[in-house]
C-alpha angles and dihedrals in degrees: 000000000000119000108236093212093058091046091052092047092053091052093052097036116094136182119255137173131210117205110191141182117212122201113270091226091075120105122222093272091047091054091053090049092052093048088050090052091053091048090048090053090053094046092047088055093048096259118160116213119234104170143329145199114222116234117272127185111258134180109238122229089229134013118266126208125218127178109233120177090347094307127105112235126189122218128198094180136037142170108262120204138151141204126200114204144161120236145147113274088233091066095057094086091057092045091051093047092052093046089052088060095055107112096198096050108097093189139335139193123209114198139169112243143154130278095236123080113266116238133185127210119248128209113326091357090269096132137013128219134184115278113261125205120199139193092195115106094203091054090050091055091049091050091048091054090047091052092048091051091048091049091052091048091049091050091050092050090048091051091050091049092049091048090053092050096047113096113216 
């Protein structure tokens, strides 16, 4: 027999992800405390954890300002982490309000996503690898060149395939 309450919850429950930047002035213990606070916020609002990426120090593409003790401070680096979770859409307002109150969170992004891991295709769609997001400008330029090369190769392959199919 299926419990009607659990069936209703699954219909309303959706998958979300929080990407967050923690202040670079935190020590290792401080980082763990802040991640625990974020998880507590989710648990308190009936969120169910699916996966997470532990915070890693990243160089930001642009400086971000945060008011700390009444003074604006600029940051060029931050600890980037993420948590994927399942929750009712009704609880998102409370989650957002509580995240806004977190003093050591430089910035965060809360998005709707899918339960499965997200993969991107590599050259010629032969293999897939997890999506990678970067804050490094040099790496962005390298990826852009790689995409342009792949696009040119794909166009060439497409032209060859069309030539083979055309009857003269």
